[in-house]
C-alpha positions as CSV (number, residue, x, y, z in Angstrom):
1,M,94.1,166.0,57.0
2,T,90.8,167.5,58.2
3,N,89.3,165.1,60.8
4,S,85.7,164.0,61.4
5,T,85.8,165.0,65.2
6,N,86.7,168.2,64.4
7,C,83.7,168.5,62.2
8,S,81.3,167.9,64.7
9,N,79.6,171.0,64.9
10,I,78.4,170.7,61.1
11,Q,76.3,167.8,61.3
12,K,73.4,168.8,59.7
13,P,72.5,171.4,57.0
14,S,71.8,175.3,58.3
15,Y,68.5,175.9,59.1
16,N,68.2,178.3,56.4
17,V,69.0,174.9,53.9
18,Q,66.4,172.9,55.6
19,L,63.5,175.6,55.3
20,I,64.6,175.9,51.3
21,Q,64.5,172.0,51.5
22,V,61.0,172.1,53.2
23,I,59.9,175.2,50.7
24,I,60.9,172.7,47.5
25,Y,59.4,169.9,48.8
26,A,56.3,171.1,49.9
27,I,55.9,172.2,46.1
28,I,57.2,168.9,44.5
29,F,54.8,166.8,46.2
30,P,51.6,167.8,45.7
31,F,52.1,168.2,42.1
32,G,54.7,165.5,41.2
33,A,51.7,162.8,43.1
34,M,48.9,165.0,40.9
35,F,51.1,165.2,37.3
36,N,52.6,161.1,37.7
37,V,48.6,160.0,38.8
38,L,47.7,161.5,36.0
39,A,50.0,160.3,33.7
40,L,49.6,156.5,34.9
41,W,45.8,157.3,33.8
42,V,46.6,158.4,30.4
43,F,49.0,155.4,29.3
44,C,46.9,152.7,31.1
45,C,43.6,154.0,30.0
46,K,43.7,156.8,26.9
47,L,46.6,154.7,25.3
48,K,45.4,151.4,24.1
49,K,47.7,149.7,22.6
50,W,51.1,148.1,24.1
51,T,54.3,149.7,22.7
52,E,57.6,149.5,23.7
53,T,57.4,153.2,24.7
54,K,53.8,152.6,27.2
55,V,56.1,149.8,28.9
56,Y,58.8,151.9,29.5
57,M,56.6,155.1,30.0
58,I,54.3,152.8,32.7
59,N,58.0,151.9,34.4
60,L,59.3,155.6,34.4
61,V,55.6,156.7,36.1
62,I,55.6,154.1,38.8
63,A,59.6,155.1,39.3
64,D,58.5,158.9,39.7
65,C,55.5,158.0,42.0
66,A,57.8,155.9,44.4
67,V,60.0,158.5,44.5
68,V,57.4,161.2,45.3
69,C,55.8,159.1,48.0
70,T,59.3,159.1,49.9
71,L,59.6,162.8,50.0
72,P,57.4,163.1,53.2
73,F,59.6,160.9,55.1
74,T,62.6,161.9,53.5
75,I,62.2,165.5,55.0
76,Y,60.6,164.4,57.9
77,F,64.0,162.1,58.5
78,L,65.8,165.3,57.7
79,W,64.3,167.9,59.9
80,K,64.1,165.4,62.7
81,E,67.4,164.1,62.8
82,W,65.7,160.5,62.2
83,R,68.4,157.4,63.5
84,R,69.6,155.1,60.7
85,D,67.1,152.1,62.1
86,T,65.2,149.8,59.6
87,L,62.8,152.3,58.4
88,C,65.2,154.6,57.7
89,L,66.9,152.0,55.4
90,T,63.7,150.7,54.0
91,I,62.7,154.7,52.7
92,Q,66.3,155.0,51.4
93,T,66.4,152.2,49.3
94,I,62.7,153.0,48.1
95,Y,63.9,156.1,46.9
96,L,67.2,155.4,45.8
97,T,65.9,152.4,43.6
98,N,63.3,154.4,41.8
99,M,65.1,157.5,41.5
100,F,68.3,155.4,39.8
101,M,65.0,153.7,37.9
102,S,64.1,156.9,36.4
103,I,67.8,157.5,35.4
104,Y,67.7,154.7,33.2
105,I,64.9,154.1,31.8
106,I,64.7,157.9,30.4
107,T,68.2,156.5,29.1
108,I,66.6,153.2,27.8
109,I,63.9,155.6,26.0
110,S,66.4,157.4,24.1
111,V,68.3,154.1,23.1
112,D,65.0,152.9,21.9
113,R,64.1,156.0,19.8
114,Y,67.3,156.2,18.5
115,I,67.4,152.9,17.8
116,A,63.4,153.3,15.9
117,I,64.8,156.5,14.0
118,K,68.2,155.7,13.1
119,Y,67.0,152.1,11.9
120,P,63.2,151.4,10.9
121,L,64.0,148.3,9.4
122,K,66.4,146.8,11.9
123,A,63.9,147.7,14.8
124,K,61.1,145.3,14.2
125,S,63.7,142.9,15.1
126,L,64.9,144.4,18.0
127,R,62.3,146.2,19.7
128,S,59.1,144.7,21.3
129,P,56.8,145.6,24.4
130,R,57.9,142.0,25.5
131,K,61.5,142.8,25.1
132,A,61.2,146.4,26.7
133,A,59.3,144.7,30.0
134,L,61.8,142.1,30.1
135,I,64.6,144.8,30.2
136,C,62.8,147.5,33.0
137,G,62.0,143.7,35.0
138,F,66.0,143.3,35.3
139,L,66.3,146.8,35.9
140,W,64.0,146.5,38.9
141,V,65.4,143.3,40.1
142,S,69.5,144.5,39.8
143,L,68.5,147.7,41.6
144,I,66.5,146.2,44.5
145,I,69.0,143.4,45.4
146,G,72.2,145.7,44.5
147,L,70.9,148.7,47.0
148,T,69.7,146.2,49.5
149,L,72.9,144.7,49.5
150,G,75.2,148.0,49.7
151,Q,73.1,150.1,52.3
152,N,75.4,152.1,54.1
153,R,74.8,151.3,57.7
154,K,78.1,153.3,59.5
155,E,76.6,157.0,59.1
156,S,74.3,157.2,62.4
157,L,71.6,159.5,60.7
158,C,69.0,159.3,58.5
159,F,69.5,160.3,54.6
160,Q,72.6,162.3,56.1
161,K,76.6,161.4,55.7
162,L,78.0,163.3,58.8
163,S,81.5,161.9,58.4
164,T,84.1,162.9,56.4
165,T,85.7,159.8,55.5
166,P,85.3,159.3,51.5
167,S,82.8,156.9,50.8
168,I,84.3,155.0,47.4
169,A,81.3,153.9,46.4
170,V,81.1,157.7,45.5
171,P,83.0,157.5,42.3
172,Y,81.7,154.1,40.8
173,W,78.0,155.7,41.2
174,F,78.9,158.6,39.7
175,F,79.7,156.8,36.7
176,L,77.7,154.0,36.4
177,V,74.3,156.2,37.5
178,F,75.1,160.0,35.9
179,L,78.0,159.8,33.7
180,I,77.3,156.7,31.5
181,P,73.9,157.0,31.0
182,L,74.4,160.9,30.0
183,I,76.8,160.3,27.6
184,I,74.3,157.8,26.1
185,L,71.2,159.9,26.2
186,S,73.3,162.6,24.9
187,F,74.9,160.8,21.9
188,C,71.2,159.3,21.2
189,S,69.5,162.5,21.2
190,M,71.8,164.4,19.2
191,H,71.8,161.3,16.5
192,I,68.0,161.7,16.8
193,I,68.0,165.2,16.3
194,K,69.9,165.6,13.5
195,S,68.1,162.6,11.8
196,L,65.0,164.2,12.1
197,K,66.0,167.7,10.7
198,K,67.1,165.6,7.6
199,K,63.4,163.8,7.7
200,M,62.0,167.2,7.7
201,I,64.0,168.3,4.7
202,M,62.8,165.5,2.9
203,D,59.3,165.2,3.7
204,P,58.1,169.1,4.6
205,H,54.8,168.3,4.7
206,E,55.3,166.5,8.0
207,K,57.1,169.4,9.6
208,K,54.9,170.0,12.4
209,L,55.0,166.6,13.9
210,I,58.8,166.2,13.7
211,E,59.7,169.8,15.0
212,K,57.2,168.6,18.2
213,S,59.4,165.2,18.3
214,I,62.5,167.5,18.1
215,Y,61.3,169.5,20.7
216,I,60.6,166.4,23.2
217,V,63.7,165.0,22.4
218,S,65.8,167.9,23.1
219,A,63.6,168.9,26.3
220,N,64.1,165.6,28.0
221,M,67.7,165.7,27.5
222,I,68.0,169.6,29.0
223,V,65.8,168.4,31.9
224,F,68.1,165.2,32.4
225,I,71.3,167.4,32.6
226,V,69.5,170.3,34.6
227,C,68.0,167.9,37.2
228,F,71.1,165.6,37.6
229,L,74.0,167.5,36.9
230,P,74.1,169.9,39.8
231,A,73.5,167.1,42.7
232,Q,76.1,164.6,41.1
233,T,78.8,167.1,40.7
234,G,78.2,167.9,44.2
235,M,78.6,164.7,45.5
236,L,81.6,163.9,43.4
237,V,83.6,166.9,44.7
238,R,82.2,166.1,47.9
239,F,84.4,162.7,47.8
240,V,87.2,164.8,46.7
241,M,87.6,167.3,48.8
242,E,87.0,164.5,51.8
243,K,89.7,162.4,50.4
244,N,92.2,165.6,50.2
245,G,91.5,167.1,53.4
246,V,89.9,170.4,53.7
247,T,88.3,172.6,56.0
248,C,85.3,172.1,57.8
249,L,83.8,175.3,56.5
250,A,84.1,173.9,52.4
251,I,82.7,170.7,54.0
252,Q,79.8,172.4,55.6
253,N,79.6,174.4,52.2
254,I,79.6,171.4,50.2
255,R,76.7,169.9,52.4
256,N,74.3,172.4,52.2
257,F,74.6,172.4,47.8
258,I,74.6,168.9,47.8
259,S,71.1,169.4,50.2
260,V,69.7,172.1,47.9
261,S,70.3,170.6,44.5
262,T,69.5,167.5,45.2
263,C,65.7,168.9,46.2
264,I,66.5,169.5,42.5
265,A,67.6,166.3,41.1
266,N,64.4,165.0,43.2
267,S,61.9,167.9,41.0
268,N,62.6,165.5,38.0
269,C,59.9,163.5,39.0
270,C,57.3,167.0,38.2
271,M,59.3,167.5,35.1
272,D,58.9,164.4,33.3
273,A,55.3,164.5,34.0
274,I,55.2,166.9,32.1
275,C,57.2,165.7,29.6
276,Y,54.5,163.0,29.8
277,Y,51.6,164.7,28.6
278,F,53.5,165.7,25.6
279,V,54.5,162.7,25.2
280,A,50.8,161.0,25.0
281,K,49.6,163.9,22.8
282,E,52.4,163.3,20.1
283,F,51.5,159.7,20.4
284,Q,47.9,160.5,19.4
285,E,48.4,163.0,16.7
286,A,51.2,160.4,15.5
287,S,48.4,157.6,15.6
288,S,45.7,160.0,14.0
289,F,48.3,161.4,11.3
290,P,47.3,161.0,7.7
291,K,48.7,158.1,5.9
292,P,51.5,159.1,3.4
293,K,50.6,159.1,-0.3
294,S,52.1,156.1,-2.4
295,H,55.1,157.5,-3.4
296,H,56.6,158.2,-0.3
297,P,59.1,154.9,1.1
298,K,56.8,152.5,3.9
299,S,59.8,153.0,6.1
300,T,58.2,156.4,6.2
301,Q,55.2,155.6,8.5
302,T,57.3,153.5,10.7
303,Q,59.0,156.1,11.7
304,N,56.8,158.6,12.2
305,S,54.8,156.5,15.0
306,Q,58.5,156.1,16.6
307,M,59.0,159.4,16.4
308,V,58.9,159.6,20.5
């Protein structure tokens, strides 16, 4: 099995990889900060009515803003090979907490939409802004406590895993933070799209609004997969490689891949912000959409207001 001391000469990503990280983060940081501040202003000031989705979206914006704020520290720590001290652990906790929070809220939003579309009558009792706030509060507390207690203090450098000793936490995080949310998100999104397409056939006069809702649901699912799949898969592959003992060159290559794919994962905070615009716009259109004629079921109007 490959010994960690044999890989001491590849303790950090190559210069080219570090340069790619700097370039990507230099793009993500200003746009992510601008988009998320704008999104927070839209949801807090423009959308006056408190709904379940508004609660979830505000929490998602806060989580993405926190991730954006940690990016300058992250790239500085990586470039300077910062030791894993108290400041490093604090920034890491903030980064991981909000990154995982973003993933969970995106998943919960898909479940919330699924309930609203598939079960419009039951949705009134299952959904409320208060319940949404309680769910978000529970997630914040759970993640902060879990990540604070579970910090890996054995590694020497900040935001870097230098040893070739496999971390048993990797497969657990893969299933809890990525695979399970991905399955839930995919299931809910596919059923929502299927239901909306059926509704579009039944109510052709609402075709435009329903099509926009389908685009939003589809875009959210695609963004989630594109952003998080490479990094999560890379970390799992590295775990398997370390578990079975491979060459140092293979470890170096997977480290470089994870470094770049993590940048892609962090770009999710910008992608979410772009989706915010369409969601907010869709809410405004839905709220001003003409009331259905008397021969349409009352539940139709309820569904329209909850499409996104």
